[in-house]
C-alpha positions as CSV (number, residue, x, y, z in Angstrom):
1,M,12.9,-31.2,16.3
2,L,10.4,-33.2,14.8
3,K,7.7,-31.6,12.7
4,R,4.0,-32.2,13.5
5,R,2.3,-35.1,11.9
6,P,0.9,-34.2,8.4
7,A,-2.9,-34.3,8.1
8,P,-4.1,-37.5,6.2
9,V,-5.1,-36.7,2.7
10,E,-7.7,-38.7,1.2
11,L,-7.4,-38.8,-2.8
12,S,-10.2,-39.5,-5.3
13,L,-9.9,-42.2,-7.7
14,S,-9.4,-39.9,-10.5
15,A,-6.6,-38.3,-8.6
16,I,-5.0,-41.6,-8.0
17,L,-5.1,-42.4,-11.7
18,L,-3.4,-39.1,-12.6
19,L,-0.6,-39.7,-10.2
20,M,-0.2,-43.3,-11.8
21,G,0.1,-41.8,-15.2
22,C,-3.4,-43.0,-16.0
23,A,-2.4,-46.5,-15.0
24,T,-2.1,-48.0,-18.5
25,G,1.4,-47.1,-19.3
26,F,2.8,-47.3,-15.9
27,A,1.2,-50.6,-14.5
28,G,3.2,-51.9,-11.6
29,A,5.3,-48.8,-11.2
30,V,5.6,-46.6,-8.1
31,Q,4.5,-43.2,-8.9
32,Q,5.6,-39.9,-7.1
33,K,4.3,-36.4,-7.1
34,G,6.4,-34.4,-4.4
35,Q,6.0,-35.9,-1.0
36,T,3.4,-38.4,-2.1
37,L,4.0,-42.0,-3.3
38,V,1.6,-44.2,-5.0
39,L,2.5,-47.7,-4.7
40,P,0.7,-50.5,-6.9
41,T,-0.3,-52.8,-4.1
42,G,-4.0,-53.9,-4.0
43,P,-5.5,-51.6,-2.9
44,A,-3.2,-48.9,-3.8
45,L,-1.1,-47.7,-0.9
46,I,-0.5,-44.0,-0.5
47,L,2.2,-42.5,1.5
48,H,2.6,-38.7,2.3
49,V,5.8,-37.6,3.8
50,D,6.3,-34.7,5.9
51,T,7.4,-31.6,3.9
52,A,10.6,-31.3,6.5
53,F,12.0,-34.0,4.3
54,K,13.4,-33.2,0.6
55,P,12.7,-35.8,-2.0
56,L,15.7,-37.0,-4.0
57,P,15.9,-38.8,-7.4
58,S,14.5,-42.3,-7.2
59,L,17.0,-45.5,-7.4
60,Q,16.4,-48.8,-9.3
61,I,18.5,-51.3,-7.7
62,P,18.8,-54.9,-9.0
63,I,19.3,-57.3,-6.2
64,E,21.3,-60.5,-7.3
65,S,19.3,-62.0,-10.2
66,L,16.0,-62.2,-8.1
67,T,14.3,-58.9,-7.5
68,I,14.4,-55.1,-8.6
69,A,14.2,-52.5,-5.6
70,D,12.7,-49.2,-6.5
71,R,13.9,-46.9,-3.7
72,R,12.4,-43.5,-2.8
73,L,14.5,-41.2,-0.7
74,F,13.6,-38.3,1.6
75,V,16.1,-36.1,3.4
76,D,15.9,-33.9,6.5
77,A,19.4,-32.1,6.7
78,A,20.8,-29.1,8.7
79,D,22.0,-26.2,7.1
80,N,25.6,-27.6,6.9
81,S,24.1,-30.5,4.7
82,L,24.4,-32.9,7.7
83,I,21.6,-35.5,7.5
84,R,19.5,-35.5,10.6
85,R,16.9,-37.9,9.4
86,L,15.9,-40.2,6.4
87,V,12.6,-41.6,5.1
88,I,13.3,-44.4,2.5
89,V,10.4,-46.3,0.9
90,Q,11.3,-49.2,-1.1
91,Y,9.1,-51.1,-3.4
92,E,10.6,-54.5,-4.5
93,T,9.3,-56.7,-7.2
94,V,10.5,-60.4,-8.4
95,R,11.8,-60.5,-11.7
96,P,10.1,-62.2,-14.4
97,G,11.1,-65.9,-14.4
98,A,12.9,-65.6,-11.0
99,N,12.1,-68.4,-8.7
100,F,11.4,-66.3,-5.6
101,K,8.5,-65.4,-3.5
102,F,8.3,-63.0,-0.8
103,R,7.1,-65.1,2.1
104,Y,7.2,-63.9,6.0
105,P,4.5,-63.1,8.6
106,P,4.1,-59.8,10.0
107,K,5.8,-60.7,13.3
108,P,6.7,-59.0,15.3
109,P,3.6,-56.8,14.3
110,A,3.1,-53.1,14.1
111,E,-0.1,-51.2,12.7
112,F,0.7,-48.6,10.0
113,G,-2.2,-47.2,8.1
114,A,-4.8,-49.8,7.8
115,T,-2.2,-52.7,7.6
116,T,0.0,-54.8,9.7
117,Y,3.7,-55.0,9.0
118,R,6.6,-56.7,10.4
119,F,8.6,-54.4,12.5
120,G,11.9,-54.0,13.6
121,A,14.1,-51.2,15.3
122,Y,18.0,-51.1,15.6
123,V,21.2,-49.0,15.3
124,Y,23.4,-49.9,12.3
125,D,26.7,-49.1,10.7
126,D,25.7,-47.5,7.5
127,E,29.3,-46.7,6.5
128,A,30.3,-50.4,7.2
129,A,27.3,-51.6,5.3
130,A,28.3,-49.5,2.2
131,E,31.8,-50.5,2.1
132,K,31.0,-54.1,2.6
133,E,28.5,-54.3,-0.3
134,P,28.8,-51.2,-2.6
135,A,26.6,-52.6,-5.1
136,K,23.4,-53.2,-2.8
137,E,21.0,-50.8,-1.5
138,A,23.0,-49.2,1.5
139,G,26.1,-48.7,-0.7
140,I,24.1,-46.9,-3.8
141,T,22.1,-44.9,-1.2
142,R,25.2,-43.7,0.5
143,K,26.9,-42.8,-2.8
144,L,23.9,-40.9,-4.0
145,L,23.8,-39.1,-0.7
146,L,27.4,-38.3,-0.9
147,S,27.1,-37.2,-4.6
148,R,24.6,-34.5,-3.4
149,S,27.2,-33.0,-0.9
150,F,25.3,-34.4,2.2
151,K,27.3,-35.2,5.0
152,V,26.1,-38.9,5.7
153,P,26.3,-40.2,9.4
154,R,28.0,-43.4,10.0
155,F,25.3,-44.8,12.6
156,F,21.5,-44.6,12.2
157,R,18.8,-45.5,14.6
158,V,16.4,-47.2,12.2
159,A,12.7,-48.3,12.4
160,R,11.8,-50.7,9.6
161,L,8.3,-51.9,8.3
162,A,8.0,-54.6,6.0
163,R,5.1,-56.4,4.3
164,V,4.4,-58.8,1.5
165,A,2.4,-56.4,-1.0
166,D,0.3,-59.1,-3.0
167,P,-1.1,-62.6,-2.5
168,A,1.2,-64.3,-5.0
169,G,4.5,-63.0,-3.0
170,A,5.7,-61.0,-6.1
171,S,6.2,-57.8,-4.2
172,E,7.0,-56.3,-1.0
173,V,6.8,-52.8,0.5
174,I,9.5,-51.7,3.2
175,V,9.5,-48.2,4.8
176,F,12.6,-47.1,6.7
177,Y,12.8,-44.2,9.0
178,M,16.3,-43.3,10.0
179,E,17.8,-40.7,12.6
180,N,21.5,-39.9,12.7
181,A,22.9,-41.8,15.9
182,D,26.7,-40.8,15.5
183,A,26.7,-38.6,19.0
184,D,25.5,-41.9,20.7
185,F,28.5,-43.9,19.5
186,P,31.5,-41.4,19.7
187,D,34.0,-44.4,20.0
188,G,32.6,-45.9,16.7
189,I,31.5,-49.3,18.4
190,L,28.4,-50.8,18.6
191,A,28.7,-53.1,21.5
192,G,26.4,-55.9,21.8
193,A,25.6,-55.8,17.9
194,D,24.6,-59.0,16.0
195,E,26.3,-61.0,13.3
196,D,24.8,-58.5,10.7
197,G,26.3,-55.5,12.8
198,D,23.0,-54.4,14.0
199,L,22.3,-53.4,17.5
200,S,18.7,-54.0,18.6
201,L,16.8,-51.3,20.7
202,D,14.8,-52.2,23.9
203,A,11.1,-52.1,23.6
204,A,10.7,-48.6,24.8
205,A,13.2,-47.1,22.4
206,A,11.6,-49.1,19.5
207,Q,8.2,-47.7,20.1
208,A,9.4,-44.3,20.4
209,L,11.4,-44.5,17.2
210,L,8.1,-46.1,15.5
211,A,6.1,-43.0,16.9
212,H,8.7,-40.9,14.9
213,L,8.3,-42.7,11.8
214,K,4.4,-42.3,12.0
215,S,4.9,-38.7,12.5
216,S,6.8,-38.2,9.5
217,V,4.9,-40.6,7.1
218,V,1.2,-41.0,6.7
219,A,-0.3,-44.0,5.1
220,S,-3.5,-44.0,3.4
221,G,-5.7,-45.5,0.5
222,A,-7.5,-44.6,-2.4
223,K,-11.2,-43.1,-1.8
224,T,-13.5,-45.0,-3.8
225,P,-16.4,-43.4,-5.6
226,R,-19.8,-43.5,-4.2
227,E,-22.4,-45.8,-5.7
């Protein structure tokens, strides 16, 4: 059962700086305190993850020679360690000297916090993705979860929000909300999946999954001091 939506928390500017290690020594880094993440976008993006999810160690994943992904994982599992839901927040930055920029419009659009994101919702085979590319995000994430003795589903329903995080195209933010979908595909077949192995959800199912995401993760910004 989904927990009730966590109440948005307004953080003062001093609290943001504290979370970010007084900013100076941690410029450009994601900071985390329990269920709260501060991402170095402009202005800072603050995400509060429901306490039903357990935070795990962060992952720093190089993607080819172009970018580096900072992945923050939050897991909701049953007593037998079977994963019911995941929240994954990824802040990806272009490597210095790389000839690459994040350039894409927020379409199809979805509002999250005060910003418009590109939105997609689908079912995908996490096990197959991890086996195909073990050194990329799916493979490394699945390996971490298994190393922590979680029982990881093969199939997940996924709501994905993504946006370019700065005007120069040097970073992007992605928020994934994932639900165990194994019971819906007992034969192990995603009939109608696209060339990437993803099965798109219809509009109603996609909006329902987006609502679950928003019930699990609340986005807010820094509260600026009064003049």
